Structure formats: C-alpha cells, structure tokens
C-alpha positions in Angstrom: 122.2 -124.4 -16.4 119.3 -123.6 -18.7 120.7 -125.8 -21.5 121.2 -128.6 -19.0 117.7 -128.2 -17.7 116.3 -128.3 -21.2 118.3 -131.4 -22.0 117.1 -133.1 -18.9 113.5 -132.2 -19.7 114.0 -133.6 -23.2 115.4 -136.8 -21.9 112.7 -137.1 -19.3 109.9 -136.7 -22.0 111.6 -139.2 -24.3 112.0 -141.7 -21.4 108.4 -141.1 -20.3 107.2 -141.7 -23.9 109.3 -144.9 -24.2 107.9 -146.2 -20.9 104.4 -145.3 -22.1 104.9 -147.2 -25.3 106.3 -150.2 -23.4 103.3 -150.3 -21.1 100.9 -150.0 -24.1 102.7 -152.8 -25.9 102.6 -155.0 -22.8 98.9 -154.4 -22.3 98.3 -155.2 -26.0 100.2 -158.5 -25.7 98.6 -159.3 -22.3 95.1 -158.6 -23.5 95.4 -159.3 -27.2 91.8 -160.4 -27.8 90.4 -157.5 -25.8 92.7 -155.1 -27.7 91.4 -156.5 -31.0 87.8 -155.8 -29.9 88.8 -152.2 -28.7 90.6 -151.6 -32.0 87.5 -152.7 -34.0 85.3 -150.5 -31.9 87.5 -147.5 -32.4 87.8 -148.2 -36.1 84.0 -148.4 -36.5 83.2 -145.4 -34.4 86.0 -143.5 -36.0 84.7 -144.4 -39.5 81.3 -143.0 -38.7 82.9 -139.7 -37.5 85.2 -139.8 -40.5 82.3 -139.9 -42.9 80.6 -137.0 -41.2 83.7 -134.8 -41.3 84.6 -135.9 -44.8 81.3 -134.4 -45.9 82.3 -131.0 -44.6 85.8 -131.5 -46.0 85.0 -132.5 -49.5 82.3 -129.8 -50.0 84.7 -127.2 -48.6 87.5 -128.3 -51.0 85.0 -128.3 -53.9 83.9 -124.8 -52.9 87.5 -123.6 -52.8 87.5 -123.0 -49.0 90.9 -123.4 -47.4 90.9 -126.3 -45.0 93.6 -126.0 -42.3 92.9 -129.2 -40.4 90.9 -132.4 -40.7 90.6 -134.3 -37.4 89.1 -137.5 -36.3 88.4 -137.3 -32.5 89.1 -134.3 -30.4 92.3 -132.6 -29.1 94.9 -132.9 -27.8 96.5 -134.1 -31.0 97.6 -137.7 -30.8 99.0 -137.9 -34.3 99.2 -135.3 -37.1 100.5 -135.5 -40.7 101.0 -132.7 -43.2 103.0 -132.1 -46.4 105.5 -129.3 -46.0 108.2 -128.0 -48.3 110.7 -130.3 -46.7 108.6 -133.4 -47.1 105.8 -135.2 -45.2 105.9 -134.1 -41.5 104.7 -136.3 -38.7 104.1 -135.0 -35.2 103.0 -137.0 -32.1 101.4 -135.5 -29.0 102.7 -132.0 -29.7 100.7 -130.3 -27.0 101.8 -132.9 -24.4 105.5 -132.8 -25.5 106.1 -129.3 -26.7 109.4 -128.0 -27.9 110.7 -124.8 -26.3 110.8 -121.8 -28.6 108.9 -123.6 -31.3 106.2 -121.3 -32.6 105.2 -123.7 -35.4 103.8 -126.1 -32.8 105.6 -129.1 -34.2 106.4 -130.5 -30.8 109.3 -132.4 -29.4 108.3 -135.7 -31.2 108.3 -135.0 -34.9 110.0 -136.2 -38.0 109.9 -135.5 -41.8 110.2 -138.1 -44.6 110.0 -137.9 -48.3 111.1 -135.5 -51.0 110.9 -131.7 -50.9 108.0 -130.2 -52.8 105.1 -127.8 -52.6 103.6 -127.5 -49.1 100.0 -128.6 -48.5 97.4 -126.6 -46.6 95.7 -129.3 -44.6 97.0 -131.2 -41.6 95.3 -134.6 -41.1 95.0 -135.5 -37.4 93.8 -138.1 -34.9 92.7 -136.7 -31.6 93.4 -138.3 -28.2 89.8 -138.0 -27.0 87.7 -140.6 -28.8 84.7 -138.4 -29.3 83.6 -136.4 -32.3 85.9 -134.7 -34.8 86.1 -131.5 -36.8 87.2 -129.8 -40.0 89.0 -126.5 -39.3 88.4 -124.0 -42.2 90.1 -120.6 -42.6 87.8 -118.0 -41.0 85.6 -120.5 -39.2 85.8 -121.4 -35.6 83.3 -123.7 -33.6 84.0 -122.0 -30.3 83.6 -118.4 -31.4 82.3 -116.1 -34.2 83.3 -116.3 -37.8 86.7 -114.6 -38.3 87.0 -111.9 -40.9 89.7 -112.3 -43.4 90.9 -110.8 -46.7 91.7 -114.2 -48.1 89.1 -115.0 -50.8 89.3 -118.7 -49.8 88.1 -117.9 -46.3 84.9 -119.5 -45.1 83.6 -116.1 -44.1 84.0 -114.7 -47.6 81.9 -117.4 -49.3 78.2 -116.9 -50.1 75.7 -118.1 -47.5 74.4 -121.0 -49.7 78.0 -122.3 -50.0 78.6 -122.1 -46.3 75.3 -123.7 -45.6 76.0 -126.5 -48.0 79.4 -127.1 -46.4 77.9 -127.2 -42.9 75.0 -129.5 -43.9 77.2 -131.9 -45.9 78.3 -133.8 -42.8 74.7 -134.7 -41.9 73.9 -135.6 -45.5 77.0 -137.9 -45.7 75.9 -139.6 -42.4 72.5 -140.2 -43.9 73.9 -141.6 -47.1 76.4 -143.8 -45.2 73.6 -145.1 -43.0 71.6 -146.2 -46.1 74.7 -147.8 -47.6 75.5 -149.6 -44.3 72.0 -151.0 -44.0 72.0 -152.0 -47.6 75.2 -154.0 -47.1 73.8 -155.5 -43.9 70.6 -156.7 -45.6 72.6 -158.0 -48.6 74.6 -160.1 -46.2 71.7 -161.0 -44.0 71.3 -160.2 -40.3 69.6 -162.2 -37.5 67.1 -160.1 -35.6 64.3 -160.9 -33.2 61.0 -161.3 -35.0 57.8 -159.5 -33.8 56.5 -162.6 -32.1 55.1 -162.6 -28.6 57.1 -164.8 -26.3 54.9 -164.0 -23.3 53.2 -161.1 -21.6 53.7 -159.4 -18.3 50.7 -160.0 -16.0 48.2 -157.1 -15.8 50.1 -155.3 -18.6 48.3 -153.6 -21.6 49.2 -156.6 -23.7 47.8 -159.1 -21.2 44.6 -157.1 -20.8 44.2 -157.0 -24.6 44.4 -160.8 -24.7 47.7 -161.2 -26.4 49.3 -164.6 -25.9 52.6 -166.3 -26.5 53.0 -167.3 -30.1 51.0 -164.3 -31.5 52.7 -162.6 -34.4 52.6 -158.8 -34.7 52.3 -158.1 -38.5 51.5 -154.4 -38.4 52.3 -151.5 -35.9 50.5 -148.2 -36.3 50.1 -148.8 -40.0 53.7 -149.9 -40.6 54.3 -153.5 -41.7 57.5 -153.6 -43.8 60.6 -155.3 -42.2 59.2 -155.3 -38.7 61.3 -156.8 -36.0 60.8 -157.0 -32.2 62.5 -153.7 -31.5 59.7 -151.9 -33.4 57.3 -153.1 -30.6 59.3 -151.6 -27.8 60.0 -148.4 -29.7 56.3 -147.9 -30.6 55.5 -148.2 -26.9 58.3 -146.0 -25.6 57.7 -143.2 -28.1 53.9 -143.2 -28.0 52.1 -140.1 -26.7 50.5 -140.0 -23.3 47.3 -142.1 -23.4 47.9 -142.6 -27.1 46.3 -145.8 -28.5 48.6 -147.8 -30.8 47.0 -150.1 -33.2 48.6 -153.5 -33.6 47.5 -156.2 -36.1 48.0 -159.6 -34.6 48.0 -163.0 -36.2 47.2 -165.9 -33.8 49.0 -169.2 -34.4 45.8 -171.3 -33.9 43.6 -169.4 -36.3 42.9 -171.8 -39.1 42.3 -169.0 -41.7 45.3 -166.9 -40.5 43.3 -163.7 -40.3 44.6 -160.8 -38.3 43.0 -159.2 -35.3 43.3 -155.5 -34.5 44.1 -154.6 -30.9 44.6 -151.2 -29.3 47.3 -150.8 -26.7 48.2 -147.8 -24.4 51.7 -148.1 -23.1 52.4 -147.6 -19.5 55.3 -147.8 -17.0 55.3 -151.4 -15.7 58.4 -151.3 -13.5 60.8 -148.8 -12.0 62.3 -148.4 -15.5 61.6 -145.0 -17.1 60.4 -146.4 -20.4 56.8 -147.1 -21.0 55.9 -150.6 -22.4 53.2 -152.8 -23.7 54.3 -155.7 -21.6 55.3 -157.9 -24.5 58.3 -160.3 -24.0 60.5 -161.5 -26.8 60.1 -165.1 -28.0 62.7 -167.7 -27.2 64.0 -170.5 -29.5 63.9 -174.2 -28.9 67.7 -174.4 -29.0 69.7 -174.6 -25.7 72.0 -171.6 -25.5 75.7 -171.8 -25.3 77.1 -171.3 -21.8 78.3 -167.9 -20.7 81.7 -167.3 -19.2 82.4 -169.2 -16.0 79.2 -171.3 -16.5 79.5 -175.1 -16.1 77.5 -177.2 -18.6 78.0 -180.4 -16.6 75.4 -179.2 -14.0 72.9 -178.6 -16.7 73.5 -182.1 -18.2 73.3 -183.7 -14.8 69.9 -182.2 -14.1 68.2 -182.2 -17.5 70.3 -184.4 -19.8 70.6 -181.4 -22.2 73.7 -179.8 -23.7 74.3 -176.5 -25.4 73.2 -176.7 -29.0 70.5 -179.3 -28.4 67.2 -178.5 -30.0 63.9 -179.7 -28.5 61.5 -181.0 -31.2 58.7 -182.6 -29.2 57.2 -183.0 -25.7 55.5 -186.3 -24.8 55.3 -187.1 -28.5 53.7 -183.7 -29.5 55.7 -181.8 -32.1 56.5 -178.2 -31.3 56.1 -175.1 -33.4 57.9 -172.8 -31.0 59.2 -172.3 -27.5 55.9 -170.8 -26.5 54.2 -174.1 -27.2 56.8 -175.9 -25.2 55.9 -173.7 -22.2 52.2 -174.1 -22.8 52.4 -177.9 -22.9 54.5 -178.0 -19.7 52.1 -175.7 -17.9 49.1 -177.9 -18.9 50.8 -181.2 -18.1 49.7 -182.7 -14.8 52.3 -185.5 -14.4 55.5 -186.0 -12.3 57.6 -185.5 -15.5 57.6 -184.9 -19.2 59.6 -186.6 -21.9 61.5 -184.4 -24.3 62.7 -185.5 -27.8 65.9 -183.7 -28.6 68.0 -183.2 -31.8 71.7 -183.2 -31.0 74.6 -182.6 -33.3 77.4 -185.1 -32.8 81.2 -184.5 -33.2 81.0 -185.9 -36.7 78.5 -183.3 -37.7 75.6 -185.7 -37.9 72.5 -185.2 -35.8 71.0 -187.8 -33.6 67.7 -188.0 -31.7 67.8 -188.5 -28.0 65.3 -188.5 -25.2 65.4 -187.0 -21.7 62.9 -186.4 -18.9 62.2 -183.2 -17.0 60.6 -183.3 -13.5 57.6 -181.1 -12.9 56.8 -179.3 -9.6 53.5 -177.9 -8.4 53.6 -174.9 -6.1 51.1 -174.2 -3.3 50.4 -170.8 -4.8 50.7 -169.6 -8.4 52.0 -166.1 -7.6 53.2 -166.6 -4.0 50.5 -164.3 -2.9 48.6 -165.5 0.2 46.0 -163.0 1.3 43.2 -165.6 1.6 42.3 -169.2 0.9 41.3 -168.2 -2.7 45.0 -167.7 -3.5 45.8 -171.4 -2.8 46.5 -173.8 -5.7 43.6 -176.3 -5.9 42.0 -179.0 -8.1 38.2 -178.4 -8.2 38.4 -176.8 -4.7 40.6 -179.6 -3.4 43.9 -178.4 -1.8 46.7 -181.0 -1.5 49.0 -181.2 1.5 52.4 -179.5 1.7 55.8 -181.2 1.0 59.2 -180.0 2.0 61.6 -179.6 -1.0 64.3 -177.4 0.4 66.0 -176.5 3.8 67.8 -173.4 4.9 71.2 -173.7 6.5 69.9 -171.4 9.3 67.1 -173.8 10.2 66.8 -173.6 14.0 65.7 -176.9 15.5 65.7 -178.2 19.0 67.9 -181.2 19.9 66.7 -184.3 21.7 66.5 -188.1 21.5 62.9 -188.1 20.2 63.3 -185.1 17.8 64.5 -185.6 14.3 65.7 -182.8 11.9 63.4 -181.9 9.0 64.4 -183.5 5.7 63.6 -182.9 2.1 60.6 -185.0 1.2 58.9 -184.7 4.6 55.1 -184.1 4.3 53.6 -181.8 6.9 50.8 -183.5 8.8 50.4 -180.8 11.5 51.7 -177.5 12.8 50.9 -176.7 16.4 47.3 -177.8 16.8 46.3 -177.5 13.1 46.2 -180.8 11.2 47.1 -180.9 7.4 47.7 -177.1 7.3 47.5 -175.2 4.0 50.3 -172.7 3.1 48.2 -169.8 4.6 47.6 -171.7 7.8 51.3 -172.6 8.1 52.5 -169.1 7.5 50.0 -167.6 10.0 51.0 -170.1 12.7 54.7 -169.6 12.1 54.3 -165.9 12.5 52.4 -166.4 15.8 55.3 -168.5 17.1 58.1 -166.0 16.4 61.1 -166.9 18.6 59.1 -169.7 20.3 59.4 -173.4 20.0 56.9 -174.6 17.3 55.9 -178.4 17.1 55.7 -179.9 13.6 54.4 -183.4 12.7 55.7 -184.8 9.5 55.3 -187.9 7.4 58.7 -189.4 6.4 59.6 -192.3 4.2 62.6 -194.3 5.5 65.2 -196.2 3.6 62.9 -199.3 3.4 60.1 -197.3 1.8 58.0 -197.3 5.0 56.2 -194.1 5.9 56.3 -193.0 9.5 54.9 -190.1 11.5 57.5 -188.0 13.4 57.3 -184.9 15.6 60.0 -182.2 15.5 60.4 -178.7 16.9 61.6 -175.5 15.2 62.0 -171.9 16.3 60.6 -169.4 13.8 62.8 -166.3 13.3 62.9 -163.2 11.1 65.7 -163.3 8.6 65.6 -159.5 8.4 64.3 -156.8 10.7 61.3 -156.1 8.5 61.1 -159.5 6.8 58.6 -162.3 7.3 58.9 -164.8 10.1 60.4 -168.1 8.7 61.5 -171.6 9.7 63.8 -172.0 6.7 61.9 -174.5 4.5 60.8 -174.5 0.8 57.4 -176.1 0.0 55.6 -177.7 -2.8 52.3 -179.6 -3.0 52.2 -183.3 -2.2 50.9 -184.5 -5.5 51.9 -188.1 -4.9 49.3 -188.7 -2.2 45.6 -188.1 -2.9 45.1 -186.6 0.5 43.0 -183.4 1.0 44.4 -180.7 3.3 41.3 -178.6 2.8 38.5 -177.8 0.3 38.0 -174.1 -0.5 35.6 -171.7 -2.3 36.5 -168.6 -4.2 34.9 -166.1 -6.6 34.4 -167.6 -10.0 35.5 -171.1 -8.8 33.7 -174.4 -8.6 31.3 -175.4 -5.8 33.3 -176.5 -2.8 33.4 -180.2 -2.4 32.4 -181.4 1.1 35.4 -183.6 1.9 36.9 -183.5 5.4 40.5 -182.5 5.9 42.9 -185.4 5.9 40.7 -187.6 3.7 42.1 -189.6 0.8 40.4 -189.7 -2.6 40.0 -193.3 -3.4 38.1 -193.2 -6.8 36.8 -190.8 -9.4 33.6 -192.1 -11.0 34.5 -195.6 -10.0 38.1 -195.5 -11.3 40.6 -196.1 -8.4 43.2 -193.3 -8.0 46.4 -193.2 -6.0 47.7 -189.6 -6.6 46.4 -186.2 -7.6 47.8 -186.9 -11.0 45.4 -189.8 -11.3 42.6 -187.5 -10.0 43.2 -184.9 -12.6 43.6 -187.4 -15.4 40.2 -189.0 -14.6 38.4 -185.7 -14.1 39.6 -184.5 -17.5 38.0 -187.5 -19.2 34.6 -186.0 -18.5 32.9 -182.9 -19.9 29.4 -181.5 -19.2 28.7 -184.5 -16.9 28.1 -185.2 -13.2 30.5 -187.6 -11.7 31.2 -189.1 -8.2 34.3 -188.6 -6.1 34.8 -191.2 -3.4 36.9 -190.4 -0.3 38.0 -192.2 2.9 39.2 -190.6 6.2 39.9 -193.8 8.2 38.8 -197.4 8.4 35.4 -196.3 9.7 34.7 -193.0 8.0 34.2 -192.8 4.2 31.8 -191.1 1.8 31.3 -189.6 -1.7 30.5 -186.3 -3.2 29.1 -185.2 -6.6 31.3 -183.2 -8.9 29.2 -181.3 -11.5 31.1 -180.6 -14.7 28.1 -179.5 -16.7 28.8 -175.7 -16.5 32.3 -175.7 -15.3 35.4 -174.3 -16.9 38.9 -175.8 -16.3 38.9 -175.4 -12.6 42.3 -177.0 -12.2 43.8 -173.9 -10.5 47.4 -175.1 -10.3 50.4 -174.1 -12.3 52.9 -176.9 -13.2 56.5 -175.7 -13.5 59.9 -177.1 -13.3 63.0 -175.8 -11.6 65.1 -178.0 -13.9 63.2 -176.6 -16.9 63.5 -173.0 -15.7 67.2 -173.3 -15.4 67.6 -174.4 -19.1 69.1 -171.4 -21.0 67.4 -171.1 -24.3 68.5 -169.0 -27.2 66.5 -165.9 -28.1 64.5 -166.5 -31.2 66.0 -164.8 -34.2 65.3 -165.0 -37.9 67.4 -163.8 -40.8 66.4 -160.5 -42.5 67.9 -160.6 -46.0 67.2 -158.6 -49.2 66.1 -160.4 -52.3 68.6 -158.5 -54.4 70.5 -155.2 -54.6 67.4 -153.1 -55.4 65.5 -154.6 -52.5 68.6 -154.0 -50.3 68.6 -150.3 -51.2 64.9 -150.1 -50.4 65.4 -151.9 -47.1 68.4 -149.7 -46.2 66.5 -146.5 -47.0 63.4 -147.6 -45.0 65.6 -148.6 -42.0 67.5 -145.2 -42.1 64.3 -143.2 -42.3 62.9 -145.3 -39.4 65.8 -144.5 -37.1 65.9 -140.9 -38.1 62.2 -140.5 -37.4 62.5 -142.4 -34.1 65.4 -140.2 -33.0 63.4 -137.0 -33.7 60.4 -138.4 -31.9 62.5 -139.4 -29.0 63.8 -135.8 -28.7 60.3 -134.5 -29.0 59.1 -136.9 -26.3 62.1 -135.9 -24.2 61.2 -132.2 -24.3 57.6 -133.1 -23.6 58.6 -135.2 -20.5 57.3 -138.5 -21.9 60.8 -140.0 -22.2 63.2 -139.7 -19.3 66.6 -138.2 -20.1 68.1 -141.2 -18.2 67.5 -143.2 -21.4 69.9 -141.1 -23.4 73.2 -142.7 -24.3 76.4 -140.8 -24.6 79.9 -141.6 -25.9 80.7 -143.9 -22.9 77.5 -145.8 -23.4 78.0 -146.1 -27.2 81.5 -147.4 -26.8 80.4 -149.8 -24.1 77.6 -151.1 -26.2 79.9 -151.3 -29.2 82.4 -153.4 -27.3 79.7 -155.7 -26.0 78.4 -156.2 -29.6 81.9 -156.8 -31.0 82.9 -159.3 -28.4 79.6 -161.2 -28.3 77.8 -160.8 -31.6 78.6 -161.5 -35.3 80.4 -158.7 -37.1 77.3 -157.9 -39.2 75.5 -156.9 -36.0 78.2 -154.3 -35.2 77.9 -153.0 -38.8 74.2 -152.7 -38.3 74.8 -150.8 -35.0 77.1 -148.4 -36.9 74.3 -147.7 -39.3 72.1 -146.8 -36.4 74.8 -144.6 -34.8 75.3 -142.8 -38.2 71.6 -142.1 -38.5 71.4 -140.8 -34.9 74.5 -138.6 -35.3 72.9 -137.1 -38.4 69.8 -136.1 -36.3 71.8 -134.9 -33.3 74.2 -132.8 -35.4 71.3 -131.0 -37.2 69.6 -129.8 -34.0 69.2 -126.0 -34.1 71.7 -125.4 -31.4 75.1 -123.8 -32.1 77.8 -125.0 -32.4 76.0 -128.1 -33.9 75.7 -128.1 -37.6 71.9 -127.4 -37.4 72.6 -124.3 -35.2 75.2 -123.0 -37.6 72.8 -123.3 -40.5 70.2 -121.4 -38.5 72.7 -118.6 -38.0 73.3 -118.6 -41.7 69.5 -118.3 -42.4 69.4 -115.4 -40.0 72.2 -113.8 -41.8 70.5 -114.3 -45.2 67.2 -112.8 -43.9 68.9 -109.9 -42.0 71.3 -109.1 -44.9 74.3 -109.3 -42.6 75.9 -111.5 -40.1 75.2 -111.1 -36.4 77.8 -109.1 -34.5 80.8 -110.9 -33.2 79.7 -110.3 -29.6 76.3 -111.9 -30.2 77.9 -114.8 -32.1 80.4 -115.3 -29.2 77.6 -115.4 -26.6 75.6 -117.8 -28.7 78.6 -120.1 -29.3 79.7 -120.2 -25.7 76.1 -120.7 -24.5 75.7 -123.6 -26.9 79.0 -125.2 -25.8 78.0 -124.8 -22.2 74.7 -126.6 -22.8 76.4 -129.4 -24.8 79.0 -129.8 -22.0 76.3 -130.1 -19.4 74.5 -132.7 -21.6 77.8 -134.5 -22.2 78.5 -134.7 -18.4 74.9 -135.8 -17.7 74.8 -138.6 -20.2 78.3 -139.7 -19.4 77.3 -140.0 -15.7 74.3 -142.0 -16.7 76.4 -144.2 -19.0 78.8 -145.0 -16.2 76.1 -145.8 -13.7 74.1 -147.9 -16.3 77.2 -149.7 -17.6 79.1 -150.5 -14.5 76.8 -150.2 -11.4 73.3 -151.2 -12.6 71.9 -154.7 -13.2 70.8 -155.6 -16.7 67.4 -154.3 -17.6 64.7 -156.8 -18.8 62.7 -156.4 -21.9 
C-alpha cells in the first residue's frame, strides 16, 4: 500500500508539473509580446542582483572561503546546477517536489549529465521569488549568528578584514557596474527631458519667483554638469525644511544671455507627499503618437493634425518652442489661428501644410466667481454669454411657444436681469432651484436671421452638495460688440460708463463689428486718449474716453482652444551623449555619485520626516516601472534605469542594519574593537530583529507599490 501511495504521489507530481508547463507554454504563446517584456525585465533585474552577489562570490573564492551556494533570487529553488562525482546534476523545484527518504535534497525532478569527475563545492541556483539573491558561504548564515567550524576555509575562521572585504564587495561591484552602465548609456546617447521650464503652477514658489515658460535652468545649488529636468524635482523633494535652493536661470528673451539667480523654497502644492517648486516640464512641438485605443481620426477631424506633425509657425511667426506656441495663442484675440505644419509623407519626404485652430474665450480665467472682479473683460467691458454645450439632463418645459436651448444661443435675459454676467446668471440659477426659470436667448436660424426667443428651464443640483445647474456650458460672445456690463476692480482700468446692452460702434473713429475688432483697434494705441462710441438703440447713443496713457494691458481675458488643448504633444527631450570614452566615464561617474548621494539624502529626509515613506518603491514597484519602461521606451532607457537601480541597491545594502551588508560590516568592526565576536545569542537577536524590520519594510513598500501601481491615478509632475 505504501509503495502504491508513493507511486501515485510521484505520478501526481509529474502530472501536475506537466500541466504546469503546458499552462506556462500556452501563456507564453498567447501573450508572446508581453512575455518578451517580462523576460527582459527579469533578465535586467536579475543581472543587477547577479553583479552584487558576484562581488561577494569572487572575493570569497579569491579569499579561499568555501562557497556552498550562489543564488539569483530567493528560495524556494526553481533551478539548481552543481558538478558532482557522477556529472553535472540539475534539480528543479526540489522543495516543492521532494523525494521521500532523500537526505541529499535532490528532489523528485533531477537528472545528471556529463562525465564523471571531481565534485564541485558550489551549487548555482535561481530562486522562485524574484527578489534579491545570496551567496551561502561555509560558516556564514544571514538569518543567524556566524557558525563555528574547524574547516580553515570557513568564513568564520577568516580574519576580520577578509570577511569585511567579502561582505562589502557586493556594494562595490554595484557601484562599479552603475558607472559602467551609465558610461555605456552616454556613449550610445539617451533622450532625457532638459531643465527647461514648460510652465509654472499658479501661486507656486516658481511662479512667485517670476519663472516663466521657456526659462532654462543652468545651475541648481551649485551643480551645472549634465543637468536634466529630474534634477529640478529631486532638488525640491530633498531640500530641507525652509531651505532656500539657488537656481541660475537663463531667460530666452535676454539678448545677452546672462543668467539670473533665484531662490526657491519647495512646498507641498497638492495632496502628493513630495514638496515641489511648481515647475512643469517643457513640451515639444511634435504631435505625439496615439496611445492604445486612441483614435487619430477624431484629432484630424478637429485640428487637421496627425501624429508626427511638427508645428513650425503660428500666423506666420516662427516658433522656438512649445512654450512660445502657447504664449502666442494666449495673446491672440481672433476667432482662430493658422498653423504651419511640417509633415512626413509615406515616401519619407516632408511637406508643409496649413491648418486652423479655433480659439475660445471663457467668462472667467480660473472659473472662480466670488465677485465681478473675477469676470473676464476688455478694459472693464464684459461681453455677453454664449451657450457652447448642453447637458443631456437639461430639464426644460414643453409647450408650443417654448423652444429648447441650442448651442450658439446668446443669453439676453435670465428672469428679470437683462444681459446677465456669469456671476448674475449663477446667482439667479441658484435662487430658482427646482423652480421654473425663464430665459431669453438670441438665436440665428438657418437663413442667418437672428431672433429673440423665450424658453423655460428648471435648475437642479447634480449632486447633493453640488451647485445648482441648468446643464449648459458658456463662453463669451466675442462675435457681437455688445456690452453685458462694465466693471471695476483693484488694479484695473477706470470703469467705462457704457450702459448694459449697448453695442460698441467705433474705436477712435474706426468702425468695429466684434470684440476682436475692438481689441485690435485699442492695441494700436499706446499712451494716448481715445474715444469709444456706443449705441443702445435708435435713439440712445454716446461716447466715452478711454485713457491709455498710464494703463497696462488691461485685456483681462484668456484665449484658449478646446481643439488645441486636446492635441497630444510629445514631451521635449534632448539627447545626452558623451564626446568620447573618457567623457563617458566622467559622465557615468558623475551620474552614479549623484544617484548615490540622492539616495542617502532621501533616507536622511525620510528619518527626519521631510520625505513621506509612501514615496519609497519596493520590488513590485520596481518591476512594474521596469515593465512600463521596457514596453514603452527605447531599450537604452531601461539600461539607464538599471544603472539607477544598481546605485540604489548599493546604498540600501550598505545601511548599518543586519542582515544587510552594512550591518554585517558594523558587527565585524565591533568584533575588531572588542577583540572577539559577539555571543551567538546576541547575534541571533540582532539578526532576527533586523529581518523583522526588513520584513515590515518589505510589506509596507509592497502595499504602497500595489496601491500606487494598480489603484491610483497617474501623478502629475
């Protein structure tokens, strides 16, 4: 019965293993591309670990320490190979598929090939858990005290300096490999974001310091070699509390190209735990390639642009960068702008095409509406409101005389308020919650004739604590020179005495038919006093004086474009490449030192409470980031990332916490100073305490990795 049971168990394990292999093979074939990316991630991550463990291994071998096992990744054993007297022995999953009565631990799935010969002492393994690795030396155990042994090749019987060198070799090899990796990367060349300001967050330290889009950061806290955009964010995140960081900035419009020094103190700008300066990365002028499941036909239909197109000018003005494109659009007061675009054809030749982008003008620049001063205006003149979007939930009364609201309707009255501003409309809508509200609109019919119509809507709350709404989206009616209201606000121009509903007919004698004409004519004059003529009806007309002698640009209105805002632009990147092998070594060394220093500062700020532990990334996060890079970026970017990981692993492993390498070196120093090793009991307590802390840290960062990778939206810059 026992033999039959053992036979059945054996057949069951074999059958299970075969099914397991078939499933793995099916998944590989089914998801071949994804499998290739996963394999590349594991090879890269495994190589970084291999280098670290090889440092321990080679120094141990050179020091005549007996090495029993060399493993990439952690147990249980996935695959092991060792030379025995009978040949080269292979064993697969020996802990999962053990063989009864087998004290050697070969397992049920093993085989030996090759000729008989002298047995080796080291088994080379690959662990099943893709995290870490280890070198098992005789007399040395990471989870307990050093084991006493009579064998002269035991780790415990070697002098302290040899043991310290063996332990520290892993960190040294990681540092050397990081330098080599970065050297190779910079010999090849890698595209990184340059330290150019693409924009600033309102009220951020960068905005308050006067930084603007297009500014180039040429020095950060005294460092200026090989700067890229990541240095800006790192300098902010790792700065001390209330620490002033000096940035040297070169402005694009400075004729002599001199740099200005600015002092910034980083602060938390959002709910994110990292402190920032509020500097946004620069974008390129090239239209980005579509992401998965994105349709480029919609982009072409709206803008006439296609992925790969490069915008070279706006309204005939050549562009130096994306920031200038945005600046021109934000200072263009016209219904549309003309873009000149360079497009690569199927034959590889480029052609120049033109397309037009519609501009829109919002009733408020930041959607804040606490008072009239928040209204968009042109020299105190506020245009009427125009409907540009309708909600499906718009609740309107039916009737023969009532017509539904339509896109393009101009609001002439709400309740008893004629030509309401956005603030007046919102206030009235709120007062009429769940009550019928009359609206008078101006509508253009199919023949081009404008007619006044009256409709009724019922304002409702979309959410329990949300605002009362009638389901419309609004812009300013820039096509008619009709005044809804003139306003005054702190720092603004003198209010023009023009009645609500009046049309501007001329600016300094020049007829106008839209607010675009009004702005164009006003901008012709500087430091002068001009006349603005208006007419309310056939009997009422007048004029007002507009003093431009001491005024700034009081066109308090922000042009934008929904079509333009939906254009996906590439992030600006430049190639960082060494001038030769020597320069590559220097750049690789500087980059390694930078990442090592930043890692140590991060840990210091972490202990000091200036950096949240939520920012730490564990194995899951590293693997997820690696997969994203492999699947979306050039291979050189992944190699660069491996150099970063190698430098970080060197720092982490040399922390003074057993069983990390740095902690073991500390114990060796104590032994050297004390004249003898600590007792086995104390070593055991230290080892298990260290493992417990590392396990807690591992669980914490893994939890954060899972939440951040799979349950949180992407974080902005």
